[in-house]
PDB file of N, CA, C, O and CB in Angstrom:
ATOM      1  N   MET A   1      15.803  -1.874   6.050  1.00  0.00           N
ATOM      2  CA  MET A   1      14.604  -2.135   6.940  1.00  0.00           C
ATOM      3  C   MET A   1      13.970  -3.443   6.508  1.00  0.00           C
ATOM      4  O   MET A   1      13.758  -3.637   5.312  1.00  0.00           O
ATOM      5  CB  MET A   1      13.523  -0.946   6.861  1.00  0.00           C
ATOM      6  N   PRO A   2      13.644  -4.387   7.464  1.00  0.00           N
ATOM      7  CA  PRO A   2      13.122  -6.066   7.002  1.00  0.00           C
ATOM      8  C   PRO A   2      11.660  -5.905   6.460  1.00  0.00           C
ATOM      9  O   PRO A   2      11.136  -6.803   5.802  1.00  0.00           O
ATOM     10  CB  PRO A   2      13.043  -7.336   8.513  1.00  0.00           C
ATOM     11  N   LEU A   3      11.074  -4.831   6.731  1.00  0.00           N
ATOM     12  CA  LEU A   3       9.886  -4.483   6.280  1.00  0.00           C
ATOM     13  C   LEU A   3       9.554  -4.161   4.714  1.00  0.00           C
ATOM     14  O   LEU A   3      10.118  -3.143   4.313  1.00  0.00           O
ATOM     15  CB  LEU A   3       9.624  -3.462   7.026  1.00  0.00           C
ATOM     16  N   ILE A   4       8.951  -4.666   3.999  1.00  0.00           N
ATOM     17  CA  ILE A   4       9.246  -4.344   2.431  1.00  0.00           C
ATOM     18  C   ILE A   4       7.497  -4.020   2.045  1.00  0.00           C
ATOM     19  O   ILE A   4       6.528  -4.734   2.308  1.00  0.00           O
ATOM     20  CB  ILE A   4      10.135  -6.001   1.364  1.00  0.00           C
ATOM     21  N   VAL A   5       7.529  -2.908   1.456  1.00  0.00           N
ATOM     22  CA  VAL A   5       6.147  -2.653   1.090  1.00  0.00           C
ATOM     23  C   VAL A   5       6.016  -2.981  -0.477  1.00  0.00           C
ATOM     24  O   VAL A   5       6.770  -2.496  -1.321  1.00  0.00           O
ATOM     25  CB  VAL A   5       5.734  -1.097   1.445  1.00  0.00           C
ATOM     26  N   ASN A   6       4.785  -4.014  -0.804  1.00  0.00           N
ATOM     27  CA  ASN A   6       4.715  -4.067  -2.137  1.00  0.00           C
ATOM     28  C   ASN A   6       3.720  -3.623  -2.559  1.00  0.00           C
ATOM     29  O   ASN A   6       3.109  -4.366  -3.327  1.00  0.00           O
ATOM     30  CB  ASN A   6       4.856  -5.093  -2.617  1.00  0.00           C
ATOM     31  N   LEU A   7       3.215  -2.482  -2.314  1.00  0.00           N
ATOM     32  CA  LEU A   7       2.463  -1.563  -2.499  1.00  0.00           C
ATOM     33  C   LEU A   7       2.082  -1.427  -4.128  1.00  0.00           C
ATOM     34  O   LEU A   7       0.923  -1.598  -4.508  1.00  0.00           O
ATOM     35  CB  LEU A   7       3.099  -0.442  -1.868  1.00  0.00           C
ATOM     36  N   ASP A   8       3.226  -1.088  -5.095  1.00  0.00           N
ATOM     37  CA  ASP A   8       3.650  -0.781  -6.121  1.00  0.00           C
ATOM     38  C   ASP A   8       3.171  -2.293  -6.993  1.00  0.00           C
ATOM     39  O   ASP A   8       2.596  -2.228  -8.079  1.00  0.00           O
ATOM     40  CB  ASP A   8       5.209  -0.292  -5.944  1.00  0.00           C
ATOM     41  N   VAL A   9       3.397  -3.174  -6.545  1.00  0.00           N
ATOM     42  CA  VAL A   9       3.583  -4.542  -7.103  1.00  0.00           C
ATOM     43  C   VAL A   9       1.871  -4.740  -7.417  1.00  0.00           C
ATOM     44  O   VAL A   9       1.274  -4.888  -8.483  1.00  0.00           O
ATOM     45  CB  VAL A   9       4.429  -5.802  -5.865  1.00  0.00           C
ATOM     46  N   MET A  10       1.419  -4.679  -6.111  1.00  0.00           N
ATOM     47  CA  MET A  10      -0.122  -4.814  -6.309  1.00  0.00           C
ATOM     48  C   MET A  10      -1.094  -3.828  -7.148  1.00  0.00           C
ATOM     49  O   MET A  10      -2.102  -4.178  -7.761  1.00  0.00           O
ATOM     50  CB  MET A  10      -0.652  -4.782  -5.007  1.00  0.00           C
ATOM     51  N   MET A  11      -0.622  -2.650  -7.051  1.00  0.00           N
ATOM     52  CA  MET A  11      -1.287  -1.768  -8.128  1.00  0.00           C
ATOM     53  C   MET A  11      -0.852  -2.080  -9.277  1.00  0.00           C
ATOM     54  O   MET A  11      -1.793  -1.942 -10.059  1.00  0.00           O
ATOM     55  CB  MET A  11      -1.114  -0.380  -8.015  1.00  0.00           C
ATOM     56  N   ALA A  12       0.467  -2.579 -10.051  1.00  0.00           N
ATOM     57  CA  ALA A  12       0.402  -2.877 -11.094  1.00  0.00           C
ATOM     58  C   ALA A  12      -0.246  -3.894 -11.419  1.00  0.00           C
ATOM     59  O   ALA A  12      -0.810  -3.715 -12.498  1.00  0.00           O
ATOM     60  CB  ALA A  12       1.277  -2.877 -11.439  1.00  0.00           C
ATOM     61  N   LYS A  13      -0.451  -5.007 -10.929  1.00  0.00           N
ATOM     62  CA  LYS A  13      -1.147  -6.261 -10.917  1.00  0.00           C
ATOM     63  C   LYS A  13      -2.813  -6.146 -10.831  1.00  0.00           C
ATOM     64  O   LYS A  13      -3.515  -7.122 -11.098  1.00  0.00           O
ATOM     65  CB  LYS A  13      -0.577  -7.059  -9.694  1.00  0.00           C
ATOM     66  N   ARG A  14      -3.333  -4.958 -10.463  1.00  0.00           N
ATOM     67  CA  ARG A  14      -4.513  -4.416 -10.315  1.00  0.00           C
ATOM     68  C   ARG A  14      -4.954  -3.227 -12.019  1.00  0.00           C
ATOM     69  O   ARG A  14      -5.991  -2.948 -12.621  1.00  0.00           O
ATOM     70  CB  ARG A  14      -4.306  -3.542  -8.631  1.00  0.00           C
ATOM     71  N   LYS A  15      -3.613  -2.908 -12.163  1.00  0.00           N
ATOM     72  CA  LYS A  15      -3.456  -2.010 -13.100  1.00  0.00           C
ATOM     73  C   LYS A  15      -4.216  -0.280 -12.865  1.00  0.00           C
ATOM     74  O   LYS A  15      -4.821   0.409 -13.686  1.00  0.00           O
ATOM     75  CB  LYS A  15      -4.025  -2.829 -14.316  1.00  0.00           C
ATOM     76  N   MET A  16      -3.891  -0.014 -11.498  1.00  0.00           N
ATOM     77  CA  MET A  16      -4.259   0.945 -10.790  1.00  0.00           C
ATOM     78  C   MET A  16      -3.124   2.009 -10.851  1.00  0.00           C
ATOM     79  O   MET A  16      -1.967   1.591 -10.899  1.00  0.00           O
ATOM     80  CB  MET A  16      -4.609   0.459  -9.492  1.00  0.00           C
ATOM     81  N   SER A  17      -3.348   3.298 -10.854  1.00  0.00           N
ATOM     82  CA  SER A  17      -2.613   4.104 -10.499  1.00  0.00           C
ATOM     83  C   SER A  17      -2.653   4.803  -9.217  1.00  0.00           C
ATOM     84  O   SER A  17      -3.693   5.019  -8.596  1.00  0.00           O
ATOM     85  CB  SER A  17      -2.633   4.742 -11.309  1.00  0.00           C
ATOM     86  N   LEU A  18      -1.682   5.089  -8.908  1.00  0.00           N
ATOM     87  CA  LEU A  18      -1.413   6.290  -7.209  1.00  0.00           C
ATOM     88  C   LEU A  18      -3.039   6.696  -7.198  1.00  0.00           C
ATOM     89  O   LEU A  18      -3.902   6.174  -6.491  1.00  0.00           O
ATOM     90  CB  LEU A  18       0.013   8.364  -7.451  1.00  0.00           C
ATOM     91  N   ASN A  19      -3.221   7.795  -8.199  1.00  0.00           N
ATOM     92  CA  ASN A  19      -4.380   8.840  -8.142  1.00  0.00           C
ATOM     93  C   ASN A  19      -5.773   8.035  -7.841  1.00  0.00           C
ATOM     94  O   ASN A  19      -6.614   8.355  -7.001  1.00  0.00           O
ATOM     95  CB  ASN A  19      -4.495   9.712  -9.663  1.00  0.00           C
ATOM     96  N   GLU A  20      -5.820   6.853  -8.776  1.00  0.00           N
ATOM     97  CA  GLU A  20      -7.228   6.379  -8.934  1.00  0.00           C
ATOM     98  C   GLU A  20      -7.284   5.645  -6.939  1.00  0.00           C
ATOM     99  O   GLU A  20      -8.140   5.817  -6.072  1.00  0.00           O
ATOM    100  CB  GLU A  20      -7.378   4.864 -10.689  1.00  0.00           C
ATOM    101  N   LEU A  21      -5.934   4.836  -6.908  1.00  0.00           N
ATOM    102  CA  LEU A  21      -5.948   4.332  -5.297  1.00  0.00           C
ATOM    103  C   LEU A  21      -6.286   5.109  -4.207  1.00  0.00           C
ATOM    104  O   LEU A  21      -6.736   4.747  -3.120  1.00  0.00           O
ATOM    105  CB  LEU A  21      -4.724   3.934  -4.866  1.00  0.00           C
ATOM    106  N   SER A  22      -5.922   6.627  -4.763  1.00  0.00           N
ATOM    107  CA  SER A  22      -5.716   7.792  -3.541  1.00  0.00           C
ATOM    108  C   SER A  22      -7.218   8.133  -3.235  1.00  0.00           C
ATOM    109  O   SER A  22      -7.705   8.140  -2.105  1.00  0.00           O
ATOM    110  CB  SER A  22      -4.752   9.376  -4.072  1.00  0.00           C
ATOM    111  N   ASP A  23      -8.118   8.515  -4.818  1.00  0.00           N
ATOM    112  CA  ASP A  23      -9.333   8.712  -4.730  1.00  0.00           C
ATOM    113  C   ASP A  23     -10.329   7.637  -4.067  1.00  0.00           C
ATOM    114  O   ASP A  23     -11.255   8.038  -3.363  1.00  0.00           O
ATOM    115  CB  ASP A  23      -9.617   8.987  -5.913  1.00  0.00           C
ATOM    116  N   LYS A  24     -10.109   6.137  -4.323  1.00  0.00           N
ATOM    117  CA  LYS A  24     -11.071   5.307  -3.621  1.00  0.00           C
ATOM    118  C   LYS A  24     -10.785   4.849  -2.483  1.00  0.00           C
ATOM    119  O   LYS A  24     -11.658   4.056  -2.129  1.00  0.00           O
ATOM    120  CB  LYS A  24     -11.408   4.328  -4.233  1.00  0.00           C
ATOM    121  N   VAL A  25      -9.642   5.019  -1.427  1.00  0.00           N
ATOM    122  CA  VAL A  25      -9.017   4.511  -0.223  1.00  0.00           C
ATOM    123  C   VAL A  25      -9.794   6.140   0.866  1.00  0.00           C
ATOM    124  O   VAL A  25     -10.207   6.188   2.025  1.00  0.00           O
ATOM    125  CB  VAL A  25      -6.776   4.285  -0.492  1.00  0.00           C
ATOM    126  N   GLY A  26      -9.673   7.322  -0.319  1.00  0.00           N
ATOM    127  CA  GLY A  26      -9.563   8.285   0.331  1.00  0.00           C
ATOM    128  C   GLY A  26      -8.155   8.585   1.401  1.00  0.00           C
ATOM    129  O   GLY A  26      -8.309   8.662   2.620  1.00  0.00           O
ATOM    130  N   ILE A  27      -7.032   8.708   0.851  1.00  0.00           N
ATOM    131  CA  ILE A  27      -6.049   8.962   1.575  1.00  0.00           C
ATOM    132  C   ILE A  27      -5.366   9.816   0.635  1.00  0.00           C
ATOM    133  O   ILE A  27      -5.436   9.540  -0.563  1.00  0.00           O
ATOM    134  CB  ILE A  27      -5.360   7.818   2.106  1.00  0.00           C
ATOM    135  N   THR A  28      -4.757  10.754   1.005  1.00  0.00           N
ATOM    136  CA  THR A  28      -3.870  11.385   0.254  1.00  0.00           C
ATOM    137  C   THR A  28      -3.299  11.210  -0.574  1.00  0.00           C
ATOM    138  O   THR A  28      -2.866  10.073  -0.383  1.00  0.00           O
ATOM    139  CB  THR A  28      -3.295  11.661   0.575  1.00  0.00           C
ATOM    140  N   LEU A  29      -2.620  11.837  -2.240  1.00  0.00           N
ATOM    141  CA  LEU A  29      -1.526  11.471  -2.722  1.00  0.00           C
ATOM    142  C   LEU A  29      -0.230  11.030  -2.184  1.00  0.00           C
ATOM    143  O   LEU A  29       0.489  10.061  -2.431  1.00  0.00           O
ATOM    144  CB  LEU A  29      -1.366  12.209  -3.282  1.00  0.00           C
ATOM    145  N   SER A  30      -0.142  12.056  -1.352  1.00  0.00           N
ATOM    146  CA  SER A  30       1.315  12.451  -0.778  1.00  0.00           C
ATOM    147  C   SER A  30       1.649  11.004   0.332  1.00  0.00           C
ATOM    148  O   SER A  30       2.629  10.270   0.455  1.00  0.00           O
ATOM    149  CB  SER A  30       1.223  14.289   0.254  1.00  0.00           C
ATOM    150  N   ASN A  31       0.274  11.065   1.026  1.00  0.00           N
ATOM    151  CA  ASN A  31       0.772  10.112   2.002  1.00  0.00           C
ATOM    152  C   ASN A  31       0.772   8.439   1.736  1.00  0.00           C
ATOM    153  O   ASN A  31       1.251   7.586   2.483  1.00  0.00           O
ATOM    154  CB  ASN A  31      -0.044  10.397   3.186  1.00  0.00           C
ATOM    155  N   LEU A  32      -0.176   8.157  -0.052  1.00  0.00           N
ATOM    156  CA  LEU A  32       0.212   7.002  -0.441  1.00  0.00           C
ATOM    157  C   LEU A  32       1.450   7.080  -1.067  1.00  0.00           C
ATOM    158  O   LEU A  32       1.968   5.963  -1.103  1.00  0.00           O
ATOM    159  CB  LEU A  32      -0.675   6.443  -1.175  1.00  0.00           C
ATOM    160  N   SER A  33       2.211   8.039  -1.629  1.00  0.00           N
ATOM    161  CA  SER A  33       3.510   8.242  -1.872  1.00  0.00           C
ATOM    162  C   SER A  33       4.457   7.503  -1.164  1.00  0.00           C
ATOM    163  O   SER A  33       5.254   6.667  -1.589  1.00  0.00           O
ATOM    164  CB  SER A  33       3.756   9.425  -1.721  1.00  0.00           C
ATOM    165  N   ILE A  34       4.225   8.020   0.250  1.00  0.00           N
ATOM    166  CA  ILE A  34       5.140   8.015   1.316  1.00  0.00           C
ATOM    167  C   ILE A  34       5.234   6.446   1.484  1.00  0.00           C
ATOM    168  O   ILE A  34       6.333   5.893   1.468  1.00  0.00           O
ATOM    169  CB  ILE A  34       4.636   8.891   2.666  1.00  0.00           C
ATOM    170  N   LEU A  35       4.079   5.756   1.641  1.00  0.00           N
ATOM    171  CA  LEU A  35       3.702   4.373   1.789  1.00  0.00           C
ATOM    172  C   LEU A  35       4.349   3.816   0.415  1.00  0.00           C
ATOM    173  O   LEU A  35       5.468   3.323   0.555  1.00  0.00           O
ATOM    174  CB  LEU A  35       1.984   4.135   1.972  1.00  0.00           C
ATOM    175  N   LYS A  36       4.088   3.818  -0.217  1.00  0.00           N
ATOM    176  CA  LYS A  36       4.484   3.121  -1.622  1.00  0.00           C
ATOM    177  C   LYS A  36       5.979   3.082  -1.357  1.00  0.00           C
ATOM    178  O   LYS A  36       6.399   1.927  -1.288  1.00  0.00           O
ATOM    179  CB  LYS A  36       4.040   4.033  -3.163  1.00  0.00           C
ATOM    180  N   THR A  37       6.952   4.078  -1.179  1.00  0.00           N
ATOM    181  CA  THR A  37       7.894   3.963  -1.423  1.00  0.00           C
ATOM    182  C   THR A  37       8.643   3.566  -0.199  1.00  0.00           C
ATOM    183  O   THR A  37       9.853   3.784  -0.267  1.00  0.00           O
ATOM    184  CB  THR A  37       8.162   4.892  -2.055  1.00  0.00           C
ATOM    185  N   GLY A  38       8.215   3.044   0.880  1.00  0.00           N
ATOM    186  CA  GLY A  38       8.782   2.400   1.967  1.00  0.00           C
ATOM    187  C   GLY A  38       9.166   3.429   3.265  1.00  0.00           C
ATOM    188  O   GLY A  38       9.717   3.197   4.340  1.00  0.00           O
ATOM    189  N   LYS A  39       8.623   4.664   2.671  1.00  0.00           N
ATOM    190  CA  LYS A  39       9.601   5.600   3.660  1.00  0.00           C
ATOM    191  C   LYS A  39       8.532   5.996   5.145  1.00  0.00           C
ATOM    192  O   LYS A  39       8.968   6.751   6.014  1.00  0.00           O
ATOM    193  CB  LYS A  39      10.153   7.379   2.611  1.00  0.00           C
ATOM    194  N   ALA A  40       7.323   5.455   5.236  1.00  0.00           N
ATOM    195  CA  ALA A  40       6.273   5.267   5.931  1.00  0.00           C
ATOM    196  C   ALA A  40       6.816   4.706   7.340  1.00  0.00           C
ATOM    197  O   ALA A  40       7.509   3.689   7.318  1.00  0.00           O
ATOM    198  CB  ALA A  40       5.311   4.381   5.161  1.00  0.00           C
ATOM    199  N   LYS A  41       6.524   5.335   8.566  1.00  0.00           N
ATOM    200  CA  LYS A  41       6.988   4.520   9.622  1.00  0.00           C
ATOM    201  C   LYS A  41       5.902   3.698  10.259  1.00  0.00           C
ATOM    202  O   LYS A  41       5.998   2.936  11.221  1.00  0.00           O
ATOM    203  CB  LYS A  41       7.636   5.341  10.616  1.00  0.00           C
ATOM    204  N   ALA A  42       4.788   4.023   9.490  1.00  0.00           N
ATOM    205  CA  ALA A  42       3.531   3.322  10.513  1.00  0.00           C
ATOM    206  C   ALA A  42       2.526   3.476   9.715  1.00  0.00           C
ATOM    207  O   ALA A  42       2.362   4.495   9.045  1.00  0.00           O
ATOM    208  CB  ALA A  42       3.126   4.024  12.048  1.00  0.00           C
ATOM    209  N   ILE A  43       1.542   2.207   9.707  1.00  0.00           N
ATOM    210  CA  ILE A  43       0.230   2.241   9.007  1.00  0.00           C
ATOM    211  C   ILE A  43      -0.868   2.246   9.884  1.00  0.00           C
ATOM    212  O   ILE A  43      -0.620   1.659  10.938  1.00  0.00           O
ATOM    213  CB  ILE A  43       0.060   1.139   8.118  1.00  0.00           C
ATOM    214  N   ARG A  44      -2.014   2.720   9.797  1.00  0.00           N
ATOM    215  CA  ARG A  44      -3.213   2.203  10.538  1.00  0.00           C
ATOM    216  C   ARG A  44      -3.554   1.182   9.780  1.00  0.00           C
ATOM    217  O   ARG A  44      -3.346   1.057   8.573  1.00  0.00           O
ATOM    218  CB  ARG A  44      -4.379   3.137  10.758  1.00  0.00           C
ATOM    219  N   PHE A  45      -4.243   0.228  10.723  1.00  0.00           N
ATOM    220  CA  PHE A  45      -4.850  -0.960  10.259  1.00  0.00           C
ATOM    221  C   PHE A  45      -6.249  -0.740   9.070  1.00  0.00           C
ATOM    222  O   PHE A  45      -6.565  -1.485   8.143  1.00  0.00           O
ATOM    223  CB  PHE A  45      -5.322  -1.712  11.685  1.00  0.00           C
ATOM    224  N   SER A  46      -6.976   0.736   9.575  1.00  0.00           N
ATOM    225  CA  SER A  46      -7.884   1.002   9.133  1.00  0.00           C
ATOM    226  C   SER A  46      -7.575   1.530   7.427  1.00  0.00           C
ATOM    227  O   SER A  46      -8.460   1.551   6.572  1.00  0.00           O
ATOM    228  CB  SER A  46      -8.438   1.850  10.131  1.00  0.00           C
ATOM    229  N   THR A  47      -6.361   1.870   7.222  1.00  0.00           N
ATOM    230  CA  THR A  47      -6.086   2.326   5.985  1.00  0.00           C
ATOM    231  C   THR A  47      -5.331   0.574   5.256  1.00  0.00           C
ATOM    232  O   THR A  47      -5.478   0.012   4.171  1.00  0.00           O
ATOM    233  CB  THR A  47      -4.881   3.958   6.158  1.00  0.00           C
ATOM    234  N   LEU A  48      -4.790   0.334   6.118  1.00  0.00           N
ATOM    235  CA  LEU A  48      -4.447  -0.955   5.534  1.00  0.00           C
ATOM    236  C   LEU A  48      -5.552  -2.083   4.706  1.00  0.00           C
ATOM    237  O   LEU A  48      -5.435  -2.631   3.609  1.00  0.00           O
ATOM    238  CB  LEU A  48      -3.893  -1.618   6.706  1.00  0.00           C
ATOM    239  N   GLU A  49      -6.760  -2.162   5.848  1.00  0.00           N
ATOM    240  CA  GLU A  49      -7.717  -2.697   5.190  1.00  0.00           C
ATOM    241  C   GLU A  49      -8.462  -2.132   3.976  1.00  0.00           C
ATOM    242  O   GLU A  49      -8.847  -2.767   2.994  1.00  0.00           O
ATOM    243  CB  GLU A  49      -8.452  -2.917   6.021  1.00  0.00           C
ATOM    244  N   ALA A  50      -8.624  -0.544   4.275  1.00  0.00           N
ATOM    245  CA  ALA A  50      -9.106   0.137   2.678  1.00  0.00           C
ATOM    246  C   ALA A  50      -8.606  -0.127   1.857  1.00  0.00           C
ATOM    247  O   ALA A  50      -9.296  -0.252   0.845  1.00  0.00           O
ATOM    248  CB  ALA A  50      -9.079   1.362   2.339  1.00  0.00           C
ATOM    249  N   ILE A  51      -6.959  -0.410   1.724  1.00  0.00           N
ATOM    250  CA  ILE A  51      -5.939  -0.696   0.621  1.00  0.00           C
ATOM    251  C   ILE A  51      -6.566  -1.794   0.182  1.00  0.00           C
ATOM    252  O   ILE A  51      -7.115  -1.707  -0.916  1.00  0.00           O
ATOM    253  CB  ILE A  51      -4.388  -0.929   0.988  1.00  0.00           C
ATOM    254  N   CYS A  52      -6.637  -3.095   0.937  1.00  0.00           N
ATOM    255  CA  CYS A  52      -6.859  -4.278   0.816  1.00  0.00           C
ATOM    256  C   CYS A  52      -8.142  -4.430  -0.161  1.00  0.00           C
ATOM    257  O   CYS A  52      -8.166  -4.889  -1.303  1.00  0.00           O
ATOM    258  CB  CYS A  52      -6.954  -4.832   2.140  1.00  0.00           C
ATOM    259  N   GLU A  53      -9.248  -3.889   0.654  1.00  0.00           N
ATOM    260  CA  GLU A  53     -10.723  -3.511   0.008  1.00  0.00           C
ATOM    261  C   GLU A  53     -10.481  -3.280  -1.642  1.00  0.00           C
ATOM    262  O   GLU A  53     -11.187  -3.850  -2.475  1.00  0.00           O
ATOM    263  CB  GLU A  53     -11.415  -1.912   0.784  1.00  0.00           C
ATOM    264  N   VAL A  54      -9.500  -2.460  -1.962  1.00  0.00           N
ATOM    265  CA  VAL A  54      -9.866  -1.701  -3.280  1.00  0.00           C
ATOM    266  C   VAL A  54      -9.056  -2.566  -4.033  1.00  0.00           C
ATOM    267  O   VAL A  54      -9.441  -3.030  -5.106  1.00  0.00           O
ATOM    268  CB  VAL A  54      -9.515  -0.020  -3.449  1.00  0.00           C
ATOM    269  N   LEU A  55      -7.822  -2.844  -3.479  1.00  0.00           N
ATOM    270  CA  LEU A  55      -7.027  -4.125  -4.455  1.00  0.00           C
ATOM    271  C   LEU A  55      -7.297  -5.337  -4.708  1.00  0.00           C
ATOM    272  O   LEU A  55      -6.823  -6.041  -5.600  1.00  0.00           O
ATOM    273  CB  LEU A  55      -5.930  -4.468  -4.110  1.00  0.00           C
ATOM    274  N   ASP A  56      -8.329  -5.688  -3.656  1.00  0.00           N
ATOM    275  CA  ASP A  56      -8.905  -7.290  -3.582  1.00  0.00           C
ATOM    276  C   ASP A  56      -7.731  -7.772  -3.191  1.00  0.00           C
ATOM    277  O   ASP A  56      -7.237  -8.540  -4.016  1.00  0.00           O
ATOM    278  CB  ASP A  56      -9.523  -8.122  -5.009  1.00  0.00           C
ATOM    279  N   CYS A  57      -7.136  -7.604  -2.271  1.00  0.00           N
ATOM    280  CA  CYS A  57      -5.347  -8.610  -1.876  1.00  0.00           C
ATOM    281  C   CYS A  57      -5.778  -8.831  -0.133  1.00  0.00           C
ATOM    282  O   CYS A  57      -6.917  -8.594   0.271  1.00  0.00           O
ATOM    283  CB  CYS A  57      -3.126  -7.144  -2.111  1.00  0.00           C
ATOM    284  N   GLN A  58      -4.959  -9.187   0.530  1.00  0.00           N
ATOM    285  CA  GLN A  58      -4.638  -9.488   1.699  1.00  0.00           C
ATOM    286  C   GLN A  58      -3.462  -8.624   2.073  1.00  0.00           C
ATOM    287  O   GLN A  58      -2.624  -8.234   1.259  1.00  0.00           O
ATOM    288  CB  GLN A  58      -4.437 -10.857   1.792  1.00  0.00           C
ATOM    289  N   PRO A  59      -3.457  -8.355   3.351  1.00  0.00           N
ATOM    290  CA  PRO A  59      -2.301  -7.479   4.127  1.00  0.00           C
ATOM    291  C   PRO A  59      -0.957  -8.083   3.887  1.00  0.00           C
ATOM    292  O   PRO A  59       0.040  -7.370   4.004  1.00  0.00           O
ATOM    293  CB  PRO A  59      -2.523  -7.425   5.789  1.00  0.00           C
ATOM    294  N   GLY A  60      -0.845  -9.444   3.535  1.00  0.00           N
ATOM    295  CA  GLY A  60       0.390  -9.958   3.061  1.00  0.00           C
ATOM    296  C   GLY A  60       0.906  -9.774   1.853  1.00  0.00           C
ATOM    297  O   GLY A  60       2.113  -9.640   1.649  1.00  0.00           O
ATOM    298  N   ASP A  61       0.060  -9.756   1.014  1.00  0.00           N
ATOM    299  CA  ASP A  61       0.120  -9.080  -0.362  1.00  0.00           C
ATOM    300  C   ASP A  61       1.199  -7.828  -0.149  1.00  0.00           C
ATOM    301  O   ASP A  61       2.267  -7.752  -0.758  1.00  0.00           O
ATOM    302  CB  ASP A  61      -1.518  -8.500  -0.879  1.00  0.00           C
ATOM    303  N   ILE A  62       0.812  -7.041   0.646  1.00  0.00           N
ATOM    304  CA  ILE A  62       1.501  -5.511   0.290  1.00  0.00           C
ATOM    305  C   ILE A  62       2.735  -5.394   1.656  1.00  0.00           C
ATOM    306  O   ILE A  62       3.762  -4.769   1.392  1.00  0.00           O
ATOM    307  CB  ILE A  62      -0.016  -3.901   0.402  1.00  0.00           C
ATOM    308  N   LEU A  63       2.624  -5.857   2.732  1.00  0.00           N
ATOM    309  CA  LEU A  63       3.462  -6.086   3.623  1.00  0.00           C
ATOM    310  C   LEU A  63       4.262  -7.282   3.249  1.00  0.00           C
ATOM    311  O   LEU A  63       3.615  -8.191   2.728  1.00  0.00           O
ATOM    312  CB  LEU A  63       2.835  -6.168   4.810  1.00  0.00           C
ATOM    313  N   GLU A  64       5.765  -7.501   3.438  1.00  0.00           N
ATOM    314  CA  GLU A  64       6.510  -8.430   3.333  1.00  0.00           C
ATOM    315  C   GLU A  64       7.998  -8.297   4.782  1.00  0.00           C
ATOM    316  O   GLU A  64       8.671  -7.303   5.055  1.00  0.00           O
ATOM    317  CB  GLU A  64       6.905  -8.310   1.628  1.00  0.00           C
ATOM    318  N   TYR A  65       8.043  -9.352   5.258  1.00  0.00           N
ATOM    319  CA  TYR A  65       8.992  -9.089   5.921  1.00  0.00           C
ATOM    320  C   TYR A  65      10.440 -10.207   5.479  1.00  0.00           C
ATOM    321  O   TYR A  65      10.451 -11.426   5.313  1.00  0.00           O
ATOM    322  CB  TYR A  65       8.384  -9.139   7.377  1.00  0.00           C
ATOM    323  N   ARG A  66      11.509  -9.234   5.394  1.00  0.00           N
ATOM    324  CA  ARG A  66      12.491 -10.054   4.902  1.00  0.00           C
ATOM    325  C   ARG A  66      13.612  -9.955   6.148  1.00  0.00           C
ATOM    326  O   ARG A  66      13.896  -8.844   6.596  1.00  0.00           O
ATOM    327  CB  ARG A  66      13.010  -9.539   3.356  1.00  0.00           C
ATOM    328  N   ASN A  67      14.241 -11.183   6.692  1.00  0.00           N
ATOM    329  CA  ASN A  67      15.073 -10.787   7.701  1.00  0.00           C
ATOM    330  C   ASN A  67      16.744 -10.920   7.268  1.00  0.00           C
ATOM    331  O   ASN A  67      17.261 -12.037   7.260  1.00  0.00           O
ATOM    332  CB  ASN A  67      14.664 -11.684   8.959  1.00  0.00           C
ATOM    333  N   SER A  68      17.395  -9.917   6.976  1.00  0.00           N
ATOM    334  CA  SER A  68      18.627 -10.042   5.997  1.00  0.00           C
ATOM    335  C   SER A  68      19.873 -10.527   6.738  1.00  0.00           C
ATOM    336  O   SER A  68      20.932 -10.682   6.130  1.00  0.00           O
ATOM    337  CB  SER A  68      18.983  -8.609   5.298  1.00  0.00           C
TER     338      SER A  68
END
């Protein structure tokens, strides 16, 4: 899949656990885990916005397009 999810990279840079991010964003741990592993088929803009706000980053820091 040409879309790469770098959520784990941003979480590591911010020294934040999945549990902590889940609490701050208000998304279930299982849904965040699905997103983090790249298995998600879609993401709501409101979810992406909340993650970016908590991690103090841009959407491009989390989502990356690679043309293989």
